[in-house]
GUBA-776821 format. One line per field, with one value per residue (C-alpha): residue number from 0; residue in one letter; x, y, z. Coordinates in nm, 2 decimals. Layout:
! residues N
k = [NUM:...] $
r = [a:...] $
xx = [X:...] $
yy = [Y:...] $
zz = [Z:...] $
***
This chain:
! residues 334
k = [0:1:2:3:4:5:6:7:8:9:10:11:12:13:14:15:16:17:18:19:20:21:22:23:24:25:26:27:28:29:30:31:32:33:34:35:36:37:38:39:40:41:42:43:44:45:46:47:48:49:50:51:52:53:54:55:56:57:58:59:60:61:62:63:64:65:66:67:68:69:70:71:72:73:74:75:76:77:78:79:80:81:82:83:84:85:86:87:88:89:90:91:92:93:94:95:96:97:98:99:100:101:102:103:104:105:106:107:108:109:110:111:112:113:114:115:116:117:118:119:120:121:122:123:124:125:126:127:128:129:130:131:132:133:134:135:136:137:138:139:140:141:142:143:144:145:146:147:148:149:150:151:152:153:154:155:156:157:158:159:160:161:162:163:164:165:166:167:168:169:170:171:172:173:174:175:176:177:178:179:180:181:182:183:184:185:186:187:188:189:190:191:192:193:194:195:196:197:198:199:200:201:202:203:204:205:206:207:208:209:210:211:212:213:214:215:216:217:218:219:220:221:222:223:224:225:226:227:228:229:230:231:232:233:234:235:236:237:238:239:240:241:242:243:244:245:246:247:248:249:250:251:252:253:254:255:256:257:258:259:260:261:262:263:264:265:266:267:268:269:270:271:272:273:274:275:276:277:278:279:280:281:282:283:284:285:286:287:288:289:290:291:292:293:294:295:296:297:298:299:300:301:302:303:304:305:306:307:308:309:310:311:312:313:314:315:316:317:318:319:320:321:322:323:324:325:326:327:328:329:330:331:332:333] $
r = [m:t:k:i:a:i:l:g:a:g:s:w:g:t:a:l:a:l:v:l:l:r:s:r:r:p:h:r:v:c:l:w:a:r:r:p:e:l:a:e:a:l:r:s:a:r:v:n:a:d:y:l:p:g:f:d:l:p:g:e:l:e:v:t:s:d:l:r:v:a:l:e:g:a:q:i:v:l:g:v:v:p:s:e:h:a:r:t:i:c:t:q:a:l:p:h:l:r:p:e:m:a:l:v:s:a:t:k:g:l:d:a:p:v:p:a:r:i:s:q:v:m:c:g:v:v:g:a:r:f:p:a:r:v:a:v:i:s:g:p:s:f:a:r:e:v:a:r:g:d:p:t:a:v:v:v:a:s:e:d:p:a:l:a:t:q:i:q:e:e:f:a:g:p:a:f:r:l:y:t:n:g:d:v:a:g:v:e:l:g:g:a:v:k:n:v:i:a:i:a:a:g:v:c:a:g:l:g:l:g:h:n:s:m:a:a:l:v:t:r:g:l:a:e:i:t:r:l:a:v:a:l:g:g:r:r:e:t:l:g:g:l:a:g:l:g:d:l:v:l:t:c:t:g:a:l:s:r:n:r:s:v:g:v:a:l:g:q:g:k:t:l:a:e:i:q:s:g:m:r:m:v:a:e:g:v:r:t:t:a:a:t:l:e:l:a:r:q:h:e:l:e:m:p:i:t:e:q:m:h:a:v:l:y:q:g:r:a:p:k:d:a:i:r:e:l:m:e:r:r:q:k:n:e] $
xx = [11.91:11.68:11.56:11.53:11.35:11.45:11.20:11.36:11.70:11.80:12.10:11.97:11.83:12.14:12.35:12.13:12.17:12.54:12.49:12.29:12.55:12.83:12.61:12.71:12.42:12.41:12.13:11.98:11.91:11.70:11.70:11.38:11.40:11.09:11.22:11.31:11.60:11.75:11.72:11.89:12.16:12.24:12.25:12.48:12.72:12.70:12.72:12.43:12.57:12.25:12.22:12.53:12.83:13.16:13.05:13.06:12.75:12.84:12.75:12.53:12.30:11.98:11.82:11.48:11.20:10.93:10.76:10.65:11.00:11.14:10.89:10.88:11.01:11.11:11.10:11.16:11.05:11.25:11.07:11.31:11.10:11.04:10.74:10.54:10.55:10.52:10.14:10.14:10.42:10.27:9.94:10.11:10.31:10.00:9.90:10.25:10.27:10.22:10.11:10.45:10.65:10.83:10.76:11.03:11.02:11.34:11.17:11.22:10.91:10.54:10.25:10.03:9.80:9.64:9.96:10.05:10.37:10.49:10.44:10.08:10.04:10.18:9.95:9.65:9.72:9.82:9.55:9.30:9.43:9.59:9.75:10.09:10.42:10.58:10.91:11.10:11.47:11.59:11.89:12.20:12.30:12.42:12.40:12.75:12.91:12.71:12.81:13.16:13.16:13.19:13.08:12.71:12.45:12.07:11.75:11.50:11.15:10.85:10.56:10.66:10.98:11.05:11.03:11.27:11.52:11.49:11.56:11.84:12.01:11.96:12.10:12.38:12.74:13.09:13.01:12.63:12.49:12.12:11.94:11.59:11.31:10.94:10.85:10.76:10.60:10.89:11.15:10.95:10.87:11.23:11.35:11.09:11.08:11.44:11.45:11.23:11.48:11.77:11.63:11.63:11.98:12.08:11.91:12.12:12.44:12.32:12.28:12.63:12.51:12.75:12.76:12.53:12.24:12.30:12.31:11.99:11.82:11.92:11.82:11.48:11.42:11.47:11.21:10.96:11.01:10.98:10.66:10.49:10.62:10.49:10.16:10.13:10.21:10.60:10.84:11.04:11.35:11.34:11.40:11.71:11.87:11.99:11.66:11.61:11.91:12.15:11.99:11.90:12.26:12.39:12.14:12.17:12.54:12.66:12.76:12.59:12.25:12.02:11.77:12.05:12.15:11.80:11.82:12.16:12.03:11.72:11.94:12.15:11.84:11.73:11.36:11.23:11.14:11.50:11.65:11.43:11.48:11.84:11.80:11.80:11.73:11.44:11.49:11.20:11.19:11.02:10.72:10.73:10.72:10.36:10.26:10.42:10.26:9.92:9.98:10.08:9.76:9.55:9.70:9.71:10.09:10.33:10.60:10.74:11.04:10.81:10.57:10.85:10.99:10.65:10.62:10.96:10.91:10.54:10.46:10.76:10.87:11.23:11.45:11.58:11.21:11.14:11.44:11.32:10.98:11.13:11.35:11.06:10.82:10.69:10.94:10.88:11.02:11.24] $
yy = [2.09:2.09:1.73:1.69:1.37:1.28:1.07:0.87:0.69:0.69:0.87:1.22:1.17:1.01:1.30:1.56:1.37:1.41:1.78:1.83:1.67:1.89:2.21:2.51:2.43:2.10:1.88:1.55:1.38:1.07:0.90:0.70:0.41:0.27:-0.08:-0.23:-0.43:-0.12:0.05:-0.25:-0.25:0.12:0.08:-0.22:-0.13:0.25:0.29:0.31:0.05:0.04:0.40:0.60:0.37:0.49:0.74:0.65:0.73:0.90:0.72:1.00:0.96:0.78:0.54:0.38:0.24:0.34:0.67:0.73:0.71:0.92:1.20:1.20:1.53:1.65:2.03:1.98:1.70:1.67:1.47:1.30:1.00:0.96:1.15:0.83:0.75:1.11:1.12:0.77:0.85:1.19:1.02:0.75:1.03:1.25:1.11:1.19:1.54:1.86:2.22:2.36:2.14:2.27:2.04:2.06:1.88:1.80:1.57:1.67:1.53:1.57:1.38:1.18:1.10:1.43:1.65:1.84:1.97:1.79:2.08:2.09:1.73:1.81:2.08:1.89:1.59:1.78:2.03:1.77:1.83:2.17:2.44:2.31:2.51:2.41:2.49:2.33:2.28:2.24:2.34:2.18:1.90:1.56:1.36:1.20:1.54:1.69:1.39:1.43:1.79:1.97:2.33:2.33:2.61:2.54:2.73:2.71:2.84:2.91:3.15:3.22:3.42:3.34:2.98:3.00:3.17:2.92:2.64:2.84:2.88:2.53:2.37:2.60:2.46:2.51:2.35:2.38:2.73:2.81:3.11:3.20:3.26:3.31:3.15:2.79:2.71:2.83:2.65:2.32:2.32:2.40:2.10:1.86:1.95:1.98:1.59:1.57:1.78:1.58:1.26:1.44:1.55:1.20:1.09:1.35:1.19:0.84:0.92:1.08:1.43:1.72:2.04:2.24:2.01:2.01:2.38:2.42:2.16:2.31:2.66:2.56:2.33:2.62:2.81:2.52:2.50:2.88:2.89:2.62:2.77:3.12:2.98:2.80:3.11:3.11:3.39:3.40:3.52:3.21:2.99:3.19:3.10:2.79:2.61:2.66:2.71:2.58:2.26:2.21:2.24:2.00:1.73:1.76:1.74:1.56:1.19:1.13:1.22:0.92:1.09:1.17:0.81:0.69:0.91:0.79:0.43:0.53:0.69:0.37:0.17:0.03:0.02:0.19:-0.15:-0.28:0.04:0.05:-0.33:-0.24:0.05:0.04:0.42:0.61:0.85:1.10:1.24:0.93:0.97:1.35:1.36:1.24:1.47:1.77:1.70:1.68:2.02:2.17:2.05:2.18:2.52:2.50:2.54:2.45:2.21:2.03:1.88:1.73:1.61:1.42:1.28:1.14:0.98:0.82:0.69:0.59:0.55:0.38:0.66:0.63:0.90:1.00:1.05:1.26:1.49:1.53:1.63:1.90:2.03:2.03:2.23:2.55:2.85:3.11:3.39:3.31] $
zz = [6.79:6.49:6.38:6.01:5.87:5.52:5.35:5.08:5.10:4.73:4.60:4.64:4.99:5.11:4.96:5.14:5.47:5.43:5.35:5.65:5.88:5.73:5.75:5.97:6.21:6.42:6.32:6.43:6.09:6.04:5.70:5.62:5.38:5.22:5.22:5.57:5.42:5.27:5.62:5.78:5.52:5.58:5.95:5.95:5.66:5.71:5.33:5.07:4.84:4.63:4.55:4.64:4.69:4.81:5.08:5.46:5.65:5.97:6.30:6.40:6.10:6.21:5.98:6.00:5.79:6.04:5.94:6.30:6.43:6.14:6.19:6.58:6.70:6.36:6.28:5.91:5.68:5.35:5.08:4.84:4.71:4.35:4.21:4.15:4.52:4.66:4.71:4.87:5.11:5.21:5.28:5.50:5.68:5.74:6.08:6.21:6.07:6.28:6.17:6.29:6.06:5.76:5.46:5.19:4.85:4.68:4.42:4.06:3.89:3.84:3.98:3.74:3.58:3.68:3.64:3.96:4.11:4.42:4.65:4.53:4.62:4.96:5.02:4.89:5.12:5.43:5.38:5.50:5.84:5.85:5.61:5.51:5.53:5.21:5.03:4.75:4.67:4.32:4.10:3.93:4.17:4.10:4.41:4.38:4.35:4.63:4.86:4.75:4.87:4.54:4.56:4.46:4.44:4.44:4.50:4.79:4.70:4.91:4.91:5.27:5.27:5.63:5.55:5.26:5.48:5.75:5.51:5.35:5.69:5.81:5.49:5.42:5.44:5.33:4.99:4.96:4.89:4.86:4.71:4.81:4.57:4.59:4.27:4.37:4.03:3.82:4.04:4.05:3.68:3.59:3.80:3.66:3.28:3.23:3.26:2.95:2.75:2.90:2.75:2.41:2.46:2.53:2.21:2.02:2.18:2.11:1.74:1.73:1.67:1.75:1.94:1.70:1.76:2.15:2.16:1.97:2.18:2.50:2.39:2.25:2.53:2.77:2.57:2.61:2.98:3.02:2.82:3.04:3.36:3.28:3.18:3.52:3.72:3.72:3.64:3.32:3.51:3.74:3.44:3.35:3.68:3.88:3.88:3.51:3.28:3.54:3.60:3.23:3.12:3.39:3.31:2.93:2.93:3.25:3.23:3.57:3.44:3.44:3.21:2.95:2.98:2.89:2.58:2.48:2.49:2.29:2.03:2.01:1.92:2.25:2.35:2.67:2.82:2.76:2.92:3.22:3.29:3.36:3.57:3.96:4.00:3.85:3.56:3.64:3.28:3.15:3.36:3.35:2.97:2.97:3.26:3.08:2.75:2.92:3.10:2.76:2.59:2.89:2.85:2.46:2.46:2.18:2.31:2.01:2.18:2.45:2.19:2.00:2.31:2.41:2.06:2.10:2.45:2.42:2.06:1.91:1.69:1.57:1.72:1.36:1.26:1.56:1.48:1.11:1.24:1.46:1.17:0.92:1.13:0.98:0.98:1.25:1.45:1.75] $
***
């Protein structure tokens, strides 16, 4: 029986634990929580009241706050921690990792302040000891709907086709379908940067703008994501699939999107500090906006929506002024 260690007991990590326990293959699943008090609460109450309330955790799900215990005997290590903690947790896990382990990232964000994809962080940290076997999972997947068992399709990408197929087979279940892809950069960037556009979509909703505005934003947002992904080695067609367009549409329009919710509050006049003070879970797009803009500048790319979102989030620009800036840019070909 394959043991899978899930590092990160937030909503997405918990939902993926439920997916793996329902999958076609039997698994031993161990969910690692960074905070000991959360691990104890999950073990005793058998529900993640903090991050994914309403779903019973099966008795066979192991829970720990000890990395050594979580990783001991694991064949697959699934990283689901917020991007700001990914490097630290990977470094702490390093003494317990082995060359034969498959390392899978399901984190939709970028490392900062030097921007890097999370799979690059994994390879960089683990490469100090041995070459890492890395894959990434991304696509349109709200944690609550995945936990509920709604049919969901995502992408697993790896430069090693055999590894991508292995993860596809291990995770597949009656309501969870995975497509393989060799474009790691495109899949990861699609999953990360769509959060920036989702905040902008929320701003439009918060300002009371209609469907015309939203359609334009999603379409031009996809153009920005694609421009960046191709510049960093991704494939254009990847961004037209689940990890690009699919995830972008979901996060820009779905009420469960934390990033969209941040944008709605901004559009209604709240400050970023006020919004974040009331949030328990991380909205990856806030941190990713700065990292994305830095990547765009490094590669001399035009990303006007990202630029305006950065100004709103970090420079105090009024959302209405940001929209006016976008609309008054010089005319150009599509």
